[in-house]
C-alpha positions in Angstrom: -13.3 -22.7 6.9 -11.0 -25.4 5.6 -7.9 -25.9 7.8 -4.8 -24.3 6.5 -2.1 -26.4 5.1 1.1 -26.5 7.2 4.4 -25.2 5.9 6.1 -28.0 4.0 9.7 -28.7 4.9 12.2 -30.6 2.9 12.8 -34.1 4.2 16.1 -35.9 4.2 16.5 -39.2 2.4 15.7 -38.1 -1.2 18.4 -38.2 -3.9 22.0 -38.4 -2.6 22.6 -39.4 1.1 22.5 -36.5 3.6 26.1 -37.0 4.6 27.2 -36.9 1.0 25.2 -33.7 0.4 26.6 -32.1 3.5 30.2 -32.9 2.4 29.6 -31.4 -1.1 28.1 -28.3 0.5 31.1 -27.9 2.8 33.5 -28.2 -0.2 31.6 -25.6 -2.2 31.3 -23.2 0.8 33.8 -20.3 0.8 36.0 -19.7 3.9 34.1 -17.8 6.7 36.4 -14.8 6.4 35.9 -14.6 2.6 32.1 -15.0 2.9 31.8 -12.4 5.6 33.9 -9.9 3.6 32.0 -10.4 0.4 28.7 -10.1 2.2 29.8 -6.9 4.0 30.9 -5.4 0.7 27.6 -6.2 -1.0 25.6 -4.7 1.9 27.8 -1.5 1.9 27.5 -1.1 -1.9 23.7 -1.8 -1.8 23.2 0.8 1.0 25.4 3.3 -0.7 23.6 2.9 -4.0 20.1 3.4 -2.4 21.4 6.4 -0.3 22.8 8.0 -3.4 19.6 7.4 -5.4 17.5 8.8 -2.6 19.7 11.9 -2.4 19.6 12.5 -6.1 15.8 12.0 -6.2 15.2 14.4 -3.3 17.5 16.9 -5.0 15.5 16.7 -8.2 12.1 17.1 -6.5 13.4 19.6 -3.8 11.9 22.8 -5.5 8.4 21.4 -5.6 8.7 19.8 -2.2 10.0 23.1 -0.7 7.2 25.0 -2.4 4.6 22.6 -1.1 5.9 22.5 2.5 6.2 26.4 2.4 2.5 26.7 1.8 1.8 25.8 5.5 1.5 29.6 6.1 -1.5 29.7 3.8 -3.3 26.8 5.6 -5.6 29.4 7.2 -7.1 29.9 3.8 -8.6 26.4 3.9 -12.1 26.6 5.4 -12.2 25.1 8.9 -15.3 23.0 8.1 -13.5 21.3 5.2 -10.5 20.7 7.4 -12.8 18.7 9.7 -14.2 16.8 6.7 -10.7 16.0 5.6 -9.8 14.7 9.1 -13.0 12.6 9.3 -12.4 11.2 5.8 -8.8 10.2 6.6 -9.8 8.7 9.9 -12.4 6.6 8.0 -9.8 5.5 5.5 -7.6 4.2 8.4 -10.7 2.6 10.0 -11.4 0.7 6.8 -7.9 -0.6 6.7 -8.1 -1.7 10.4 -11.3 -3.5 9.7 -9.8 -5.3 6.8 -6.8 -6.4 8.8 -9.0 -7.5 11.6 -10.6 -9.9 9.1 -7.4 -11.1 7.5 -5.6 -11.6 10.8 -8.6 -13.2 12.6 -8.1 -11.0 15.7 -10.7 -9.4 17.9 -8.6 -6.9 19.7 -8.9 -3.5 17.9 -6.2 -1.9 20.1 -3.6 -4.4 18.9 -4.4 -3.9 15.2 -4.6 -0.1 15.4 -1.4 0.5 17.3 0.7 -2.0 15.2 -0.6 -0.7 11.9 0.0 2.9 12.8 3.5 2.2 13.9 4.3 0.0 10.9 2.8 2.6 8.6 4.9 5.4 10.2 8.1 3.4 9.7 7.2 2.7 6.1 6.9 6.4 5.5 10.3 7.4 6.9 12.4 4.8 5.1 13.1 4.6 1.3 11.3 1.5 0.2 10.0 1.1 3.7 7.0 -1.0 2.9 8.8 -4.2 3.9 10.3 -2.6 7.0 6.8 -1.4 8.1 5.2 -4.8 7.5 8.1 -6.4 9.5 7.6 -4.0 12.4 3.8 -4.7 12.5 4.5 -8.4 12.4 6.9 -8.2 15.3 4.5 -6.1 17.3 1.6 -8.5 16.7 3.6 -11.7 17.5 5.1 -10.1 20.6 1.6 -9.5 21.8 0.7 -13.1 21.4 -0.7 -13.4 17.9 0.3 -16.7 16.2 3.3 -16.2 14.0 2.4 -18.2 10.9 -1.2 -16.9 10.7 0.0 -13.3 11.3 2.5 -13.5 8.4 -0.2 -15.0 6.1 -2.8 -12.4 7.2 -0.5 -9.4 6.6 0.4 -10.8 3.2 -3.2 -11.1 2.2 -4.0 -7.6 3.5 -1.2 -6.2 1.3 -2.3 -8.1 -1.7 -5.8 -6.8 -1.4 -4.7 -3.2 -0.9 -2.3 -3.1 -3.9 -4.7 -5.1 -6.1 -7.4 -2.4 -5.7 -4.8 0.3 -6.2 -3.6 -1.2 -9.5 -7.2 -1.4 -10.7 -7.9 2.2 -9.9 -6.1 3.9 -12.8 -7.5 1.3 -15.3 -11.1 2.1 -14.2 -10.4 5.8 -14.1 -9.7 5.9 -17.9 -13.4 5.6 -19.0 -14.3 8.5 -16.7 -11.4 10.5 -18.2 -12.6 9.8 -21.8 -16.2 10.4 -21.1 -15.9 13.3 -18.6 -18.1 16.3 -19.1 -17.3 19.9 -19.2 -19.0 20.7 -15.9 -16.2 21.5 -13.3 -17.9 20.5 -10.1 -16.6 18.7 -7.1 -20.0 17.2 -6.6 -19.7 15.6 -10.0 -16.1 14.5 -9.0 -17.6 12.8 -5.9 -20.2 11.0 -7.9 -17.7 9.8 -10.4 -15.5 8.6 -7.6 -18.4 6.8 -6.0 -19.1 5.1 -9.3 -15.5 4.1 -9.9 -15.1 2.6 -6.4 -18.4 0.7 -6.8 -17.0 -0.7 -10.0 -13.8 -1.6 -8.1 -15.8 -3.6 -5.6 -17.7 -5.3 -8.4 -14.5 -6.2 -10.3 -12.9 -7.4 -7.2 -15.9 -9.6 -6.4 -15.9 -11.1 -9.9 -12.1 -11.8 -9.6 -12.6 -13.5 -6.2 -15.6 -15.6 -7.1 -15.1 -16.6 -10.7 -12.0 -18.3 -12.2 -12.6 -17.7 -15.9 -12.8 -13.9 -16.1 -9.7 -13.5 -13.9 -7.7 -16.1 -15.9 -8.6 -14.4 -19.2 -7.6 -11.0 -18.0 -4.3 -12.2 -16.6 -3.6 -14.3 -19.8 -4.2 -11.1 -21.8 -1.7 -9.2 -19.6 0.8 -12.1 -20.0 0.5 -12.0 -23.8 0.9 -8.2 -24.0 3.9 -8.3 -21.7 5.6 -11.0 -23.8 5.0 -9.1 -27.0 6.3 -5.8 -25.6 9.3 -7.4 -24.0 9.9 -10.1 -26.6 13.7 -10.1 -26.1 13.2 -11.2 -22.5 12.3 -14.7 -21.2 8.6 -15.1 -21.8 6.3 -15.4 -18.9 4.5 -18.7 -18.6 1.7 -19.9 -16.3 0.9 -16.5 -14.9 -2.9 -17.1 -14.8 -2.4 -20.3 -12.8 -0.1 -18.5 -10.3 -2.6 -15.6 -9.9 -5.4 -18.1 -9.4 -3.4 -19.8 -6.7 -2.8 -16.5 -4.9 -6.5 -15.7 -5.2 -7.4 -19.1 -3.6 -4.9 -18.3 -0.8 -6.8 -15.1 -0.1 -10.1 -16.9 -0.1 -8.8 -19.6 2.2 -7.8 -16.9 4.7 -10.9 -14.8 4.5 -13.6 -17.5 4.1 -17.1 -16.1 3.9 -15.9 -12.7 5.1 -14.2 -12.0 1.7 -16.8 -9.5 0.6 -16.4 -7.5 3.9 -12.6 -7.5 3.5 -13.0 -6.3 -0.1 -15.5 -3.6 0.8 -13.2 -2.4 3.6 -10.2 -2.3 1.1 -12.1 -0.3 -1.4 -13.3 2.0 1.4 -9.7 2.6 2.4 -9.0 4.2 -1.0 -12.4 5.8 -1.4 -12.2 7.8 1.8 -8.6 8.8 1.0 -9.9 10.1 -2.3 -12.6 12.1 -0.5 -9.9 13.6 1.6 -8.4 15.1 -1.5 -11.8 16.3 -2.7 -12.3 18.0 0.7 -8.9 19.7 0.3 -9.9 21.0 -3.1 -13.2 22.2 -1.8 -11.5 23.9 1.1 -9.4 26.1 -1.2 -12.4 26.9 -3.5 -11.1 25.0 -6.5 -13.3 23.8 -9.4 -11.3 21.2 -11.3 -12.2 18.8 -14.0 -13.9 15.9 -12.1 -12.4 13.0 -14.1 -8.9 14.5 -13.9 -9.1 14.8 -10.2 -9.7 11.1 -10.0 -6.7 10.5 -12.3 -4.6 12.9 -10.2 -5.4 10.8 -7.1 -4.6 7.5 -8.8 -1.2 9.0 -10.1 -0.4 10.2 -6.6 -1.0 6.8 -5.0 1.2 5.1 -7.6 3.9 7.7 -7.1 3.8 7.0 -3.3 5.0 3.5 -4.1 8.2 4.7 -5.6 10.9 3.2 -3.3 13.7 5.7 -3.7 12.2 8.3 -1.3 10.3 7.7 2.0 6.6 7.3 1.1 7.2 8.8 -2.3 8.2 12.1 -0.6 8.6 14.8 -3.3 7.3 12.6 -6.1 3.8 12.7 -4.8 3.9 16.4 -4.2 5.3 17.1 -7.7 3.0 14.7 -9.4 -0.2 15.7 -7.6 0.5 19.4 -8.0 1.1 19.0 -11.7 -1.9 16.9 -12.4 -4.2 19.2 -10.4 -3.0 22.1 -12.4 -3.8 20.0 -15.5 -7.2 19.5 -14.1 -7.8 23.3 -14.0 -6.7 24.2 -10.5 -4.7 27.4 -10.2 -1.1 26.9 -9.1 -1.5 28.4 -5.7 -4.6 26.4 -4.9 -3.0 23.2 -6.3 0.0 23.6 -4.0 -2.1 24.4 -1.0 -4.6 21.5 -1.6 -1.6 19.2 -2.1 -0.1 20.3 1.2 -3.4 20.0 3.1 -3.9 16.5 1.7 -0.4 15.3 2.4 -0.4 16.8 5.9 -3.3 14.6 6.8 -2.3 11.5 4.8 1.5 11.6 5.3 2.8 13.9 8.1 0.0 13.5 10.7 0.2 9.6 10.6 3.9 9.9 11.4 3.2 11.4 14.8 0.3 9.0 15.3 2.6 6.1 14.6 5.2 7.2 17.1 2.5 7.6 19.8 1.0 4.2 18.9 4.4 2.5 19.2 4.9 3.9 22.7 1.4 3.1 23.8 1.7 -0.4 22.4 5.0 -1.1 24.2 3.6 0.2 27.5 0.6 -2.1 27.3 2.3 -5.3 26.0 6.0 -4.8 26.7 7.8 -8.1 26.6 4.8 -9.9 28.0 3.1 -12.2 25.5 -0.5 -11.4 26.0 -3.3 -13.8 25.0 -5.0 -12.5 21.8 -8.6 -13.6 21.3 -9.2 -15.0 17.8 -12.4 -14.5 15.9 -12.8 -18.2 15.4 
């Protein structure tokens, strides 16, 4: 693999003299008291705004959320075998993500990746817009254990880019299945449709990573459509070039292991989808196969809404509604949603707390030596 370029730092001596620039900066700089007061006001207003937005959002989705959480009493209706299948599928989903991060971070130690990811994921699920906070926690845990800071930051960024790129492609590739879906309401058919879509996701990702022209053309189309729809705003320029640079950054980090990382990323979402299918099978539902895939894609997008922790309430409302649209009875849709969210949202919270404690006991403040893959 080619050596990574170092972080470029601005050098003094260009333009005006450093002393002149420093004097101008001091003259423009507000008084310390004024700066502190203004910064404090902005932080308070920013926090108050997001707290109010979170409270209003939770109030709006409270009926559906209460109904979903109240269905825990009916969990005994889910067949035990399917509960085990759900647990295995969700565990496989996390294992795929750990495998992908092992490749992007170039670390050998599974324990370090597993505990840091579980802890960061748990924090992201309890804070509105907590994705950044969760990534920051995982970064601190990895660096505290001895992982190189710069490579860790780059690796986590690449991991997030892969995860969200596949997620954004999922609804797009689900539309052909929705248009051409048959009338047979079978979860077996839903599983085969899902397998085909995720295989197509891997193929599309491989083309985007290997070839420049298809990716540049698609991004250029997106740029043109965006500029036409939002013609009153400043037009986007050079988006294909920026996307290609980010793609090259991913390839630089992954090297020849790009296909393994892509396969693991697709597997992360595929096993999560099979968890939902197992939940529907456990309650005896027979939904429209194509609409189940669309329901899953909608739920994952709703989970990214930053106004509630982990999309809490929005995912329950959206998934229940789309499952009912797919032909699932209301009671079964609510119960399947609760079973799926229990394993994909609530159980990882407890796992994350345990992982944080175990990680701290093992590493503490001692900077352990982490063995790299290279």
